C-alpha positions in Angstrom: 22.6 1.6 5.1 19.6 -0.7 4.3 19.9 -4.4 4.3 20.6 -6.2 0.9 18.7 -9.4 0.2 20.5 -11.0 -2.8 19.4 -14.5 -2.4 16.4 -16.8 -2.5 15.8 -20.1 -0.8 15.8 -22.8 -3.2 16.5 -26.5 -3.1 17.4 -26.5 0.5 19.9 -23.6 0.2 20.3 -19.9 -0.2 21.1 -19.4 -4.1 21.8 -16.0 -5.7 19.0 -14.4 -7.6 19.3 -14.2 -11.2 18.1 -10.8 -11.6 20.1 -7.3 -11.2 17.1 -5.1 -10.1 16.6 -4.5 -6.1 13.3 -3.5 -5.0 13.2 -1.2 -2.0 11.0 -2.4 1.2 9.7 1.0 2.7 8.7 1.4 6.3 5.1 3.3 5.7 5.4 5.2 9.1 8.7 6.7 8.3 8.9 6.4 4.5 12.6 5.0 5.3 13.9 2.4 2.8 14.7 -0.5 5.7 16.0 -3.1 3.0 16.3 -3.9 -0.6 15.5 -7.4 -2.1 16.6 -8.6 -5.5 13.5 -9.0 -7.8 13.2 -12.7 -9.0 13.2 -13.8 -12.6 11.5 -16.5 -14.7 14.9 -18.5 -14.4 14.7 -18.4 -10.4 11.0 -19.6 -10.7 11.9 -22.5 -12.8 14.8 -23.5 -10.6 12.4 -23.5 -7.6 9.7 -25.2 -9.4 12.1 -27.7 -10.5 13.5 -28.4 -6.9 9.7 -28.7 -5.6 9.0 -31.4 -8.3 12.1 -33.3 -7.7 11.3 -33.3 -3.8 7.6 -34.3 -4.3 8.0 -37.9 -4.7 9.9 -38.2 -1.5 7.8 -35.9 0.7 4.7 -36.9 -0.4 5.5 -40.5 0.9 6.9 -39.2 4.3 5.1 -40.7 7.2 2.5 -38.5 8.7 4.2 -38.8 12.1 7.4 -37.1 10.5 5.4 -34.5 8.9 3.6 -33.8 12.2 7.0 -33.5 14.0 8.6 -31.2 11.3 5.5 -28.9 11.2 5.3 -28.9 15.2 9.4 -28.1 15.1 8.8 -25.3 12.8 6.1 -23.7 15.1 8.6 -23.9 17.8 11.4 -22.3 15.7 9.2 -19.6 14.6 7.9 -18.8 18.3 11.6 -18.1 19.2 11.5 -15.7 16.2 8.1 -14.2 17.5 9.3 -10.9 18.5 11.5 -10.5 15.5 8.5 -11.4 13.2 6.5 -9.0 14.9 8.9 -6.0 14.4 9.7 -6.9 11.0 5.8 -7.0 9.7 5.2 -4.0 11.7 8.0 -2.0 10.0 7.3 -3.4 6.5 3.6 -3.0 6.5 2.8 -0.5 9.3 0.6 -2.3 12.0 1.1 -1.1 15.4 3.6 -3.5 17.2 1.6 -4.0 20.0 -1.0 -5.4 18.0 1.0 -7.2 15.6 2.4 -9.4 18.1 -0.9 -11.1 18.6 -2.7 -10.5 15.0 0.2 -10.9 13.0 2.2 -13.7 14.7 1.0 -15.5 17.7 -2.6 -16.2 16.2 -0.9 -17.4 13.0 1.5 -19.6 14.8 -1.2 -21.1 16.7 -3.0 -22.0 13.6 0.3 -23.6 12.3 0.4 -26.2 15.2 -3.2 -27.0 14.3 -2.1 -28.7 11.2 0.7 -30.9 12.6 -1.8 -33.3 13.8 -3.9 -33.1 10.6 -1.2 -34.6 8.8 -2.6 -38.0 9.8 -6.1 -37.1 8.3 -4.1 -38.0 4.9 -3.8 -41.9 6.3 -7.6 -42.2 6.6 -9.3 -44.6 4.1 -12.8 -44.7 3.4 -14.4 -47.9 2.4 -17.3 -47.9 0.0 -18.5 -51.6 -0.8 -15.6 -53.3 -2.4 -13.8 -50.0 -3.0 -11.7 -47.9 -1.1 -11.2 -44.1 -1.3 -7.6 -42.8 -0.3 -6.1 -39.2 -0.2 -3.0 -38.1 -2.0 -1.5 -34.6 -2.0 -2.0 -32.6 -4.9 1.4 -32.0 -6.0 3.7 -29.0 -6.4 1.8 -25.6 -5.1 2.5 -22.0 -6.0 1.7 -19.7 -3.2 1.0 -15.8 -4.0 0.6 -14.0 -0.7 -0.7 -10.6 0.0 0.9 -7.7 2.2 -1.9 -7.1 4.8 -1.6 -10.1 6.8 1.5 -11.5 5.5 2.5 -14.3 8.0 -1.1 -15.5 8.5 -1.6 -15.8 4.9 1.7 -17.5 4.4 1.0 -20.2 7.0 -2.8 -20.4 5.8 -1.3 -22.0 2.7 2.1 -23.5 3.7 0.8 -25.2 6.8 -2.1 -27.4 5.3 0.3 -28.0 2.3 3.1 -29.4 4.3 0.6 -31.4 6.4 -0.8 -32.9 3.0 2.6 -33.9 1.6 2.8 -31.0 -1.0 5.8 -29.2 -1.8 5.7 -25.3 -2.7 7.1 -22.4 -4.2 6.2 -19.1 -2.2 6.0 -15.5 -3.6 5.3 -13.1 -0.8 4.1 -9.4 -1.6 6.9 -7.3 -2.9 5.7 -4.8 -0.3 6.3 -7.4 2.5 9.0 -9.9 1.7 11.2 -9.6 4.7 8.8 -11.8 7.1 9.3 -14.5 4.4 13.1 -14.6 4.8 12.5 -15.3 8.7 10.1 -18.4 7.8 12.8 -19.8 5.4 15.6 -19.6 7.9 13.3 -21.5 10.2 12.4 -24.1 7.8 16.0 -24.7 6.9 17.0 -24.7 10.7 14.4 -27.4 11.5 15.3 -29.7 8.7 12.8 -30.0 6.0 14.0 -32.0 3.1 15.6 -29.9 0.2 12.9 -28.7 -2.3 10.0 -28.8 -0.1 9.4 -25.1 0.6 11.2 -22.5 -1.8 11.2 -18.9 -1.7 11.3 -16.5 -4.7 10.5 -12.8 -4.4 9.5 -10.3 -7.3 6.3 -8.7 -8.6 3.2 -10.3 -9.9 3.8 -9.7 -13.6 7.3 -11.6 -13.7 7.2 -14.0 -10.7 3.6 -14.4 -10.0 2.8 -15.1 -13.8 5.8 -17.5 -14.1 4.4 -19.4 -11.2 0.9 -19.5 -12.5 2.1 -20.7 -15.8 4.7 -23.3 -15.3 3.6 -26.8 -16.5 5.1 -28.2 -13.3 3.2 -26.5 -10.8 -0.4 -28.2 -10.3 -2.0 -25.7 -8.0 -1.9 -22.0 -7.3 -3.1 -20.5 -4.2 -3.7 -16.8 -4.1 -5.0 -14.0 -1.6 -5.5 -10.7 -3.1 -7.5 -8.2 -5.2 -10.5 -9.7 -7.4 -8.7 -8.2 -10.3 -5.5 -9.9 -9.7 -7.4 -13.1 -8.9 -9.1 -13.0 -12.6 -5.7 -12.6 -14.1 -4.5 -15.7 -12.0 -7.4 -17.8 -13.0 -6.6 -17.0 -16.9 -3.1 -17.8 -16.7 -3.8 -21.1 -14.8 -6.7 -22.3 -17.0 -4.7 -23.8 -20.1 -2.9 -26.1 -18.0 -6.0 -26.9 -16.0 -4.3 -26.0 -12.7 -6.3 -26.3 -9.4 -6.7 -22.6 -8.4 -7.9 -21.6 -4.9 -8.4 -17.8 -4.2 -9.5 -15.5 -1.4 -10.2 -12.2 -3.1 -12.0 -8.9 -2.0 -14.8 -8.2 0.0 -17.4 -5.4 0.7 -18.8 -6.9 3.9 -22.0 -5.9 5.6 -23.0 -5.3 9.2 -26.7 -5.8 9.8 -27.7 -4.2 12.8 -31.4 -5.0 14.1 -33.9 -2.6 15.7 -33.7 -4.3 18.9 -30.1 -4.7 18.9 -27.8 -3.1 21.7 -26.7 -0.2 19.3 -24.1 0.8 21.4 -22.5 -2.6 21.4 -23.1 -3.1 17.6 -21.7 0.2 16.4 -18.4 0.0 18.6 -17.8 -3.5 17.2 -18.4 -2.5 13.9 -16.1 0.7 14.0 -13.4 -1.4 15.4 -13.5 -3.9 12.8 -13.4 -1.5 10.3 -10.5 0.3 11.6 -8.3 -2.6 12.9 -5.0 -2.8 10.6 -6.2 0.7 9.2 -8.9 -0.9 7.2 -6.6 -3.3 5.3 -8.6 -6.4 5.8 -10.3 -8.5 3.2 -13.2 -9.3 5.4 -13.7 -5.7 7.0 -17.5 -4.8 7.7 -17.2 -1.8 5.6 -21.0 -1.4 5.1 -22.9 -0.6 8.3 -26.7 -1.1 7.7 -28.9 0.4 10.6 -32.7 0.7 10.8 -33.7 4.2 9.7 -35.4 4.8 13.0 -32.0 4.5 14.8 -29.8 5.8 12.2 -28.9 9.3 13.6 -28.4 7.6 16.9 -26.0 5.3 15.3 -24.2 7.8 13.5 -23.5 9.7 16.7 -22.0 6.6 18.4 -19.9 5.7 15.4 -18.4 9.2 15.2 -17.4 8.9 19.0 -16.0 5.6 18.6 -14.0 6.4 15.7 -12.6 9.7 17.3 -11.5 7.7 20.2 -9.1 5.5 18.4 -5.5 6.6 18.8 -3.6 6.6 15.4 0.1 7.0 15.5 3.6 5.6 15.1 3.4 1.8 15.1 6.1 1.6 17.9 3.4 3.5 19.9 1.9 0.8 22.4 -1.3 3.1 22.4 -1.9 3.1 18.6 -4.9 1.2 17.2 -4.0 2.6 13.7 -0.8 3.1 11.9 -0.2 4.2 8.5 -1.3 2.3 5.3 1.1 -0.1 3.8 2.4 2.1 0.8 2.3 5.4 -0.9 0.6 3.8 -3.9 -2.1 2.2 -1.8 -2.2 5.7 0.2 -3.3 7.3 -3.2 -5.9 4.9 -4.1 -7.6 5.0 -0.6 -7.7 8.9 -1.0 -8.9 8.7 -4.3 -11.9 6.3 -2.9 -12.8 9.1 -0.4 -12.7 11.7 -2.9 -15.2 9.5 -5.0 -17.5 9.4 -1.7 -17.5 13.2 -1.4 -17.8 13.8 -5.0 -21.0 11.3 -5.3 -22.7 13.3 -2.4 -22.0 11.2 0.7 -21.7 13.2 4.1 -18.3 13.2 5.8 -18.7 12.8 9.5 -15.1 12.3 10.4 -11.8 11.5 9.0 -11.3 12.7 5.1 -8.3 13.6 3.2 -6.6 15.6 5.7 -3.5 13.9 7.5 -3.7 13.2 11.3 -2.7 16.2 13.3 0.9 16.6 14.0 2.0 14.0 11.1 4.2 15.4 8.4 5.6 11.8 7.1 4.0 8.4 6.6 1.0 7.1 4.6 -1.7 8.0 7.3 -5.3 8.2 6.6 -7.6 9.0 9.4 -10.5 7.0 10.6 -13.2 8.0 8.0 -16.9 7.5 8.2 -19.4 8.4 5.7 -23.2 8.7 6.3 -26.3 9.2 3.6 -24.8 6.8 1.6 -26.8 4.7 -0.9 -25.7 1.2 -1.8 -25.0 2.3 -5.5 -22.2 4.7 -4.8 -18.7 3.7 -5.3 -17.6 3.6 -1.9 -20.4 1.1 -1.2 -19.8 -1.1 -4.4 -16.0 -1.2 -4.4 -13.3 -2.4 -1.8 -11.5 0.7 -0.3 -9.1 -1.5 2.0 -8.9 1.5 4.1 -10.0 2.8 7.6 -13.3 3.8 5.7 -17.0 3.1 6.9 -20.1 3.5 4.8 -23.3 3.9 6.9 -26.4 2.8 5.2 -30.1 3.1 6.4 -32.7 0.6 5.6 -36.5 0.2 6.0 -37.5 -3.2 7.3 -35.3 -6.1 7.8 -36.1 -7.6 4.6 -34.5 -4.6 2.7 -31.7 -4.9 5.3 -31.0 -8.5 3.9 -31.6 -7.2 0.4 -28.9 -4.5 0.5 -26.6 -6.8 2.5 -26.6 -9.2 -0.2 -26.7 -6.7 -3.0 -22.8 -6.8 -3.7 -20.6 -8.5 -6.1 -18.7 -9.9 -3.0 -19.5 -12.6 -0.6 -16.3 -13.0 1.6 -17.9 -12.2 5.2 -21.0 -10.5 6.9 -22.0 -10.0 10.4 -25.4 -9.6 12.2 -26.2 -7.9 15.3 -29.3 -8.8 16.7 -31.5 -8.4 19.9 -30.7 -12.3 20.7 -28.6 -14.9 19.4 -31.5 -17.2 17.8 -32.8 -14.1 15.7 -29.0 -13.5 14.8 -28.4 -17.0 13.5 -31.7 -16.9 11.6 -30.4 -13.7 9.7 -27.0 -15.2 9.3 -28.5 -18.0 7.2 -29.9 -15.4 4.7 -26.7 -13.3 4.0 -24.7 -14.7 1.1 -21.3 -15.0 2.4 -18.5 -17.3 3.5 -18.4 -16.5 7.1 -20.8 -14.7 9.2 -20.4 -13.1 12.8 -23.2 -12.9 15.1 -23.2 -10.4 17.9 -19.4 -10.3 17.8 -18.5 -13.7 17.4 -14.6 -14.3 17.5 -12.3 -15.6 15.0 -11.8 -19.2 14.7 -8.9 -20.9 13.3 -10.6 -24.0 13.2 -13.5 -23.3 11.0 -13.3 -22.9 6.9 -12.5 -19.3 5.6 -13.4 -18.2 2.0 -15.9 -16.3 -0.1 -19.1 -16.5 -2.3 -19.3 -14.8 -5.7 -16.4 -12.7 -6.7 -14.5 -13.1 -3.3 -13.0 -16.2 -4.5 -13.1 -20.0 -4.4 -11.8 -22.5 -2.1 -11.4 -22.4 1.7 -8.5 -21.9 4.2 -8.3 -23.2 7.6 -9.9 -26.0 9.4 -10.2 -29.3 7.9 -11.3 -27.5 4.8 -8.2 -25.9 4.1 -6.6 -29.3 4.3 -8.8 -30.5 1.6 -7.8 -27.9 -1.1 -4.3 -29.8 -1.1 -5.8 -33.1 -1.5 -6.5 -35.5 -4.2 -9.0 -38.0 -3.9 -8.5 -41.6 -5.3 -10.9 -44.6 -5.8 -9.8 -47.7 -5.8 -12.1 -50.5 -7.0 -11.4 -54.1 -5.8 
């Protein structure tokens, strides 16, 4: 028997949802229903927004020290639940549990703690002549979060909003809602004022659109596809809401002639295949000098075939399944498009992994002889699929790297750091990794072009939730 979730967290208490339809949550590795969650309604959203609006006046005036205390306490409460969070996220979206513990839980909880002290940045006052500039929270925020890094994206929005003094309504992805209930339980336990945080589950066309169009929502922050981001911007425009969006990507890895090819290729393959390729900033286009192309292809094939794919509970698994049957079908369609358009399939493809008879698994897939106008090079696959593209001369490499409607991320692997930094400055992307530079929660994350607007993480992430007021004396 599956778990039944009948209530949402609204105004500091669990309230029965007004809907009558229950949506199944399916484990993508076993295809079993692990829970059922009531679909929210417009009425549920309205109740949550009203609670957030009522709570805003008091919460926005709460001393920074108190906001710091509560955010720190929330981090502690979630750390106690860390294993439960990892198991829940692994079960609802398929990432191997051993990796989910760090990738999906400990990293985001570390980032949550970084915003506790940032609450004090709201008290900073800038004097400009006889005028002063002060910071105030933007107001009631609507958060629509994705299924691929569910807790990380939740915290990337909730943490800075709490630090700034905003109140909020959260709609997690209908594919992965269960982790959000654990967060709501922790928020309730810690003792945040009623209405500061509200949770309503459901789909985009009903709950998401109700959030985006509600007159008492001041800001919408969304992470997901560019297609959905366009729709959200359209819905928010009539009421001139602030909109922060982190959308799709088709990120390049530019490898230079004198790079350590083995290290660069292993880094690129691992980057694309982690989380079964379901990462917005995955380096899905590997650009290699033509003189080293064949060598790179051989290295990539070896690297991909060395990665273990299996059940998320297998401690050796690097890849699990894709998140859902619908997404599994979409990724397979993209692989078919690559084959149909003449790219060469080096490994992976449409056949399931050996011995797999259930679950939404797609093998690590590499295409060669790809040109940058093919569908698999232009559109986001969001699966374990790598395109290897040759270039002639570094200027052409830069041109190909930037020839994309997206600009979320990029990477360079060069012969030395100085050369890598020079090339990084020429790539049109919101973040660039040089020679394997690590992820950093203290620096801003966001994209150029159709990859969105606004930034998350670091001080810039907090600024998305701030209104500046000039007071002239």
